[in-house]
N, C-alpha and C positions, 0 to 999 in steps of 0.2 A: 259930198255926193253930187254927182258922180265924179270919180277920178279916172281919167283916161291915160293909159300908158302907150306911148308910141315907141316901138322897138324898131330900129332901122340901121342899115349899114351907114357908116360915117360918110360924109361928103357934102351934105347940104350946108349952106351958110347959116349963120345965126339968124339972119333976116328971113330966110326961107323957112326955117324951123318955127320961128315966131309966128309968121303968117299962117302956116299950116295949122299950128296949134290953135290960134285964134279962130280960124275958119271951122275947125272941127268942133270947138266949143260952141260956136254959133249954130252949127247944124244940130248938135245935141239939144241946145236950147229950143230951136225951132221944131224939130221932129219929135222930141220926147217931152217937151214942155218943162224942162228943168231950167230954173232961173240961172242966168250966167254967173251971178255972184256966188253960186254954190259949185260951179264946175271948175275943176283943176285938170291940167294937162302936164304930163312930164314926158321927156324924151330921153331914151337910152340909146346911145350910139355904139355900134359894134363894128369890128373889122370883118372883112370877108372870111378869114379863117374861123372867127368866133361864131359866125352866123349858123353853122351847122348845129352847134350846141343850142342856140336859141330856137332854131327850127324844131329840133328833137324834143326840147323841153316844153315849149309853149305853143307849138303849132300842130305838129304831126299827131294825127289821131285824136285831137282834142275836140270834144263836143261843143265847147264854148267858142270855138273859132267859127263865127257866123259867115264870114266871107273867106273862102278857102283860096290859097294861092294856086296859080295855074302851073306850078312845078311840083315835083316830088323829090328832086335831088337838090339839096341845098348847096352842093359844091359846084354844080354846073347850071343851076336854075332851069333845068329841063324837066 
């Protein structure tokens, strides 16, 4: 607790992913008061064609998406 899942389009290096995950864990620690030893972060990478399915299942019209994307079309990102 908590476990954070990052769903992203493939392309970042392992080092970039590691740094981002560590920084996100640090923010959760700082802003939510959760000890870092209890925080886990996983990363799921998808291709551009797969992203439409991710968008429709996990993002579109979901109340738990606190920061909404600035696009509504997952094919063109407009």
